[in-house]
N, C-alpha and C positions, 0 to 999 in steps of 0.2 A: 752484355746485359747490368751486369752491378752497376754501371755510367749510365745503361736507361736508366730501373728502379730510381735511383740515387735525385734522378732527375724529376721525377712524378711525382716523390717521397718529397721531394724539396717545392714544385708546382703545387703542389692543397694544401702544406702547410701556408705558402705564404698568400693561395685562398682560404682554407681556415680565418688563418688573420685577419684581411680585411671583410669576410665578411663578417666575422664575430666583432659584440659591440664590447667596448672599452670602456668600462664600470672605476667611476674611481668610488674610493672608500676613504674615509674621514672622519674622525678619533679628534676625540674631546674630554675635557675632565671633566668629570659627574659631579656636581657640590652636590656636601652633607644634603641642604634642606631641599633638591630632587629626590634625593633616597627617604628619607622623614617623609616627610607630605607620601612618598609614593609607601610606603609601610602604614602610613597614619590611613592612609584611602583604604591597603586590605583589611587592614582591622575593620574598620567600622563597616563597612562591607563584610563581611563574617560576623557583627552585628549586630545589619540587618535580617542578613541571614539568618542566623536562632533566634532573633523575635518571629522573623515569617512561623518560623517552624515547632512556637510556641501551642499547644493545643487548641490556650483561648484565644490566644490572633489569628489562628487560621483557620476556628471556626465564625468567628467575627469576620473575619472575609470574604470564606463561604458563604453568608447567612445578606453577606452584598454581594455574593454573585461575581465572588472571581477569584478564581483557582489558586491555589502555596506557591503551585507550579508555576506558572502562570507571573509570580511573583514575587520569586526569587529571579526569573531569566532579566523580569526586568529590571531591577534592582543589580543581577553581571552587568548589564548593559548601560546603566546612568553610569554619568563621567562623575570625576574625584569631584567634584562643581557640590555635585545633586546630592554624590555621598554628602558627604561633609554635612552637606544643609537640615541632609532628612533625620540623620544620626546626631544631630546640635538637640533639633524640635525632638526630637526622642526626648533626649537628657536628657532634656528644659522642663517636659511635660509636668507637672504638680502627680505626686504619687499617693493614688490617693486608694478606695476601692475597689469602685465601677473605674474609676477616671482613669487609670491607668491604661486599661485591658479596650478599654473602649479608644481611649485617642490611641492609640496605639492604631489600633485595625482601622481609625481610618484617614489618618494622618498617607498608612500606605497606600489605602484605597486611594485616596484623591492626589497620592502623589501617577499611581496606578492607572485611574482614568486619566488626570491630563498628559501622563507620556502618551496614548494611548490615542488619545481625541486630537494630539496638538503632531504627531506624524503622521 
């Protein structure tokens, strides 16, 4: 009985080893620039989300027919390069009385419009 059970377990182990796929794992070093760029992209993403949460920007987006929640979802779905480009555009805009709010709303609305139209 014991040898029959051992043979059965041995055969099951052989079949499972042949049936299950083998996966290889590869480890590597991560450069400092990769970590820094990832942290920068996350900070810029948070800045854009805070910008969309502002009442004046949210009202302008609503006036343009864009839901603020949809805009935040689109910002979350953007690549790091797109987020960096949009954040750089926002940071270089002139600081005026109405131009800042309108400019941010227009830039964000244009990016969201472009994102929807080219998908």
